[in-house]
N, C-alpha and C positions, 0 to 999 in steps of 0.2 A: 320210243319204239326200238332204238338201237340197243338199249340196255335191258329190256324186259322180255324174257323168254315167253311168258304167258300173256296172250292177248287180253285175257280178262283183267290182269293187273294193269296193262296198258290202257284199258278202257276207263279205269277209275278216274283219271284226270279229266278227260273230255266230258264224261257223264256228270262229274261234279260241277264243272264250269258251265255246262248247259243250264243247270239249276241256279248256280250263283249269278251268272250273267243275266238270267231271266229276272231274278229278284232285283238286281241292280237296274235293269231296264225299266221295270215297273215302278220302283221306288226311288230311282236316281241315287243309289247308294254311292257308287263310284263316279262322281260327276265328271272326272277328267276323261273317262272313256265313253261317256254317253253323248249322244247327239243332243244339242241344246234345243232342237225343235221338239214341240210336244209329241208329235207323231214321227219320231226319228226312225231310221231303218233298224232292222234287227241284225245288223252285221256282227255285233259282238256275240250274239247267240249262234248265228250261222257258223262262225269259225270253229267252235268246239264240236258242232255237229259234223263239220267236214273232217275234223281230226278223228272223230269216232269212226266215220266211214273209212278213212285211210288206214286206221289200225285194223279194221275188219278186212280190208282188201289185202293188206300185208299178211294177216293171219291165215287167209285162205289161199295165199300164193298167187293172187292176181297180179300183184306187183311186189318187187323186193322192198324190204324195210327202208333202205336208203332211198329208193325211188319214191316211196311215199313221202320221205323227208324232203325230196325235191319240191313236191307240191306245197308242203308247209313253208319252206324257206322262200319260195317264189312269192307266196302271198305276204309273208312277213317282211321281206326286204323289198321285193319288186313293187307290190301294191302300196306298201308303207312309204317308200321313198317317192313314189309317183305323187302321193298327196302332199308330201313336204315340199318337193321341188316345184310342183304345180302352184302351190300357194306363194312360194318365194319368188319364182321366176316366170310364172304363167302370164305373160303379156298377151298371148294369143289364145283366147278361149273359144270353145264351141260347145253347143248343146247337143246331147245325144241321149235319147231315152229319158228325157226330163232331168238330166244331170249335167253339170258343167265339167268339161274336160279341158286339158291344156296340152299343147304340143310338147313343151318341156317335160311335163309329167309323164306323157306317153313314152318319150325317149328314155326317161329315167327308169321306167318300168322295164323296157326292153333290155337296157344295159345291166340293171341290177339282177334281173331274172337270169340273164346269160351268165353273169359273174358267179352267182351262187350255184348254178348248174355246173359250170366249169370247175369250181372248187370241189363240189361233192364228187364229180367224176374223177378228179385227180386223186381224191382220198379213197374212194370205194371201188374205182375201176381203173387202176393204174396200168400203164403200159400202152395207152392209146396214143396214136400219132397226133401231131398238132392239128392237122386238117380235120380229122374226125372229131377232136375236142371242140374246135371252133364251130363246125357244122352242127354238132349235137347241142351245144350251148346256145348258139344263135337261133336255131329253130325253136328251141324252148322259149327264148325271149320273144320272138315274133308271135308264137302261138299264144303265150300269156297275154300279150297286148291285144290280140284279136278277140280273145275271150273277154278281157276286161272292157273293151270298147263296146261289145255287143251284149253285155249282161246288164239287166236293169239294176237300179240302185240297191245296194245292200247284198244282192244275191251273189256278187262276185266273191264273197267270202266262202261260198260253197263251190261255185263253178271253177274258180281259178285253181285251188289246191287239188281238187279231185280230178278235174279234166287234165290238168298239167301232169299229174303223176301218171295217169293212163296214157297220155300222149307220149311222155318220155319213154315208157316201157314198150309201147307198141309202134312208135314212129321214130322218135329222136334217137333211140339207141339201136336202130336198125338201118338198113340201106335206104329206107324211105325218107330219111332226114333230108337228103339232097333234093329229091323232087318237091318236098314240102317247102323248103327254103326257096327254091326257084319259083314255085307258084306264088309264094308270099311276096317275093321281090318283084315279080312281073306285075302283079296286081297292085302293089304299092305304087309302082311307076305309073300305071294306067290311072289309078285313082288321083294321084297328084296332078297328072296332066289334065284330067277332067276338071279338077278343082281350079287349076290355073286358067282354064278356058271358061270358067264360071258356068260349066254345064251342070255342076252339082255343088251343094254347099258342103261344109266340113262333115256334117253327120252323114250325108249321102256318100261322100268319099270313103268314110270309115266303114260303113256297112257294106258298101260296094266292094271294098278291098277284101273284107271278111268272106262275103258270099262268093266272090270270084276265086279266092284262094281255095275254098272248100270244094267248089265245082271242078276247078282245074286239077286239084290234087286227087280227088276221089273219082272223077269221071273222065279225066284225060282231055285231050284237045277236041275230040268230037263234041263232048258235052259243053266244053268251054266255047266252042264255035257258036253254039246255040245262044249262049249268054251274050256273046259279043254281037251277034246278029240282032238280038233283041234290043 
């Protein structure tokens, strides 16, 4: 996206790999990237679909090209490292939407997503102060983790890159980054406290944190008071 002026040229790669990855999925051509289960998820196909959407969003000016790149890099590095770290160090597992998550994997997703956002911001949006950079990158990391936690298996290859790019443009790169980070931090503390009190299990804590963050950020304290009351 950064090097191709024509969106039609930029779409050639994603469109090609939608077809190539579909063939590989059906015939198990590239075994290293396919799920060993007979009915594995379609994540390898969803990823080029999301790339195609991001090229289109950048072409129509919905997001900047490099902001679309934030979505791509968050999935490639954040979600990728979450799987690697989770398998290597994932002693604490929990089930969410019929899939296994690990606390080290989630932490790796937040840190890696924040790191790539920080790097791209330094390259394409120079001159920002340290606090703005940390707030921007940290909010993206938290948002990507919430999306990954609440997305059914395989679909995160669509939701993470597209929603993260939109979130970066309309929230993280604006003064709304602070309220979102505060909402996410508060709900993370509440969810952790509820889990420690054994009021909810790990999946309930994760979904509760995501729902609470969305309600507090979008609706403010009056709407959040209704949730707390419930």
